[in-house]
N, C-alpha and C positions, 0 to 999 in steps of 0.2 A: 277240747273240741277242735277238730280238724278245720283248717282254713278253707273257705270256699269262695270261688270266683262267681260273681253274679252275671258275668258277661253273657254266658249261654242263656240265662233266664231273660236278660234284657233283649237279646236278639230274637228269642222265641216270641216274646210279647210284641216286639216291633213287627215281626213278620205277620203275626195274627191281625194287628191293627191295620197294617198296610193292605192286607187282602180285603178287609172291610172297606177301607177308603177307596180302593180301586173300583168298587161297585157304584160309587157316585155319592153326591151330596145327600140324596134322599135315603141312604142307608144308615142314618144316624141312630135309629132304634136299636139296631144290632150292636152298635158301639156302646150305647147307653146300657144295654143289658150286660155287656161284657164288663163294663166298669163296675156295675152292681155285683157281678159275680166275683170280681177281684176283691171287692170290699168284704164279701162274705167269707172268702178264703184267706182273709187277712194278708192280702198281697197288694193292698192299695199303695203302700210306700214304694214298692218296686214299680208299680205302674207309673207313679208320679216321676220316678227317675227316668223312665223311658220317655215320658212327655218332655222332660227337660233336656235330656241328652239327644234324642232323635228329632225332636220337633221344636226345640227352643221355646218351649212353653213353660212359663214360671207359675206353677200351681200355687205357690206360697202367697200369691197376691189375693187369693180368693178364700172366703170364709167357710165354704161348704163343698162337699164332694159333688153335690147336685150342680152347682154353678161351674165347677171345674169340668165336669163332663160335657156341659153345654158349650162352654167357651173353647175348650180344647179341640172340639170337632173341627172348627173352622181352621185352627192352626194345623191340624193333621192334614186336612184337604190341601192346604196351601203348600205343604211340604211333600205331598205324595205325587209321584209320577203317575199319569194315566196309563192304561193298558197300551194306548197308541204310542205314548212317549217311550215306554219300555221297548215296544216293538221296533220303533224307528231307531232307537239307540242300538239295539242288537243287530238290526239290518246294516247300519252304517259301520258298526264294528266288524262285521263279517266281511265287508268290502274294503276295509282299511280307509274309510272315508270319514271326514270330519267337517263341521260346519262353522263358519264365522259370518254371522249375519245371514244374508241371503246366499252367500257364496259357499260352494262346496269344494273341498280339496281331497286329493287322494294322497295318503302317506306313502312316501318312497322309502324302502328299506335302506339303511345306512350302507354305503359302498364298502365292500371288503375286497382284499387282495389275498390270493392264495398261491402257494407254490405247488405246482403239479410235478410230482416226481415219485416214481414207484418206491424205491427204497428209503427215500428221505422222510424225515418227520420232525415236528417240534418247532418249525419256524413260525414266527408271528410278525406279520407285516401290517403297518399302519398307513393307509392311504390318506394323504393330506389334501383336502378339497378347498379350493378357493374360487368363489364366483361360479360354482357349479362344475368346475373342472378339476381333475386330479393333477396337481402340480408336482408332487413328489411322493415317494413311498419310502417311509422310514422302516428300517429293520430293527424291531424291538427285541426279537429273540432269533438267534442264528439257526437254531436246530442242529440236526446232525444227519450224516449219511446221504447228503444231497450230491448229485452228479452234475457235470457241466451240461447235461441234456435237460436240466430242469427249466420249466417254463412258468410264466406268471399268468394267472387268470384273474381279471378284475371284474367283479359282479356289481352291477348297479348303474344308475343313470339311464337317461333316454338314449344317448349315444355312448357306445362303449369306449372306455379308456383302454389303452394298451401299454404294456411295459415289458422290459426284457432284463435278464441278468447279464451284465456286461462280462465278456470274457477277455482275458483269462482270470481277472481278479475278483469277479463277482461271486465266485464260489471258491473257498479255500478250505482244505482239510474237511470237506463234506459239510461246511457251514455256509449259509447264505450271508454274504458280506454287504452286497450292494445291489440295488435295483434301480434301473433308469426308466422313467416314463417316456414313451415314444409318441403317445397321443393322449391329450387330456380328456376327451369326451365332453359330454355336456349334461346338465341337469342332475349332477350327482348331489345327493343329500338335499335336494330341493323338492318339496312337495308339489304335486301337479294341480294347478287350478283347473277344475272341471267346468264350472259354470254357475249360473244362478237358478234357484227355484223359488218361485213366489206362490203362496197358497192363497186361493181366492174362494170365499164362501158365497153361496147364493141359496135362495129359498124357492121351493116349488110353488108355494102359496105365500103371499105376503103375511108375515106374522102380525099380531096385534100391535098397535102403536105403543111406544115406550120401549123399555128394555125387555126383549123377549127372553124366556127361559131357555137358554142355550141347550141345556141337557135334555129338556123335553123335545125341543126342535130336532135334535140329533136322533133321539130314540124313536120319534114318530116318523122319521125319514123325510121330514119337511126341509131340513137343512142339509145341503150337500156342499161339495167343494170340487174344485179342479186345480190343476197345477200348470203354471206357465214356466217353461224351461228354456233358458238361453244358454246354449253350449258354447264354450270358448272356441273361437275360430269360425263361428257361424254368425249370420246377421238376422236370421228369422227365428221366431219363438215357436217352440213345439208346445202343444197343449195335450194334457192327459186328463181325461174326464169320464172314463168308463165307470159306471156306478151300478152295483148289483143291488136290486131291491130286496133280496133275501138276506143280505149281509148287514152287519152293524156299521155305523158311521166310522168307528175306529178301524175296522177291518178294511172297509173301502178305501179309506184314506191311506192306510199303510200299503195297500196294493198299488195305489197311484204313485207313492214314493218309490216302491220297488221298480215300477216301470220307468220312472223319471231317472233314477240313479243308474239303471241299466243303460238307458239312452246316453247319459253323460259319460259313462265309463267306456 
């Protein structure tokens, strides 16, 4: 019998469960029905492996499938990103932005140095960065067919660094031998701090005393949010609060973050 990898099956089941969980806590019945169907198809063992691998849920602690499906639902919800979380992650990734606490940063591409010359090729330069400045450029591969008219282009940083090939010994026999830095530039290989975003919830009507059902409050439109944004270099806070009554809570909140990040960048 041919060997078979179950990785594809595990990922397929995980994707199916993830879609159920993203619909919210109250979608438990669809999950319960799915577990029952997996038992009927004699795939309960595969399902329990998904619960263990993807959700850290140890099904072996429980005596029956009925208890497993009830207890596992909470574990699944805990490990599942909401539609908003996925949307925010994709938004930040598209902008090369990441978050540490309330502070947002923009990733800066690593600084590179290129030799600009028509006939030449194959040289590889390694710019050495210290405290945000390019202090030297090492020639790791000399290349071939370079002329004395070759120039150096340094890409990266907020303030550009510059360098030259010293003559007459910087190029010998068509090979790049040495590169001298003439200006170090600034903020090379240092991510840019953009500012802080704080998320603030509020209610149109005061919910009942005690712990309100957050999911219901969001779905009913009673719970809303606004963002307070403090941009680096400014002293006043900007507020983003536009809220569409025909859109979901997650969609509205994602739109606020789109506006806030556009402001920071």
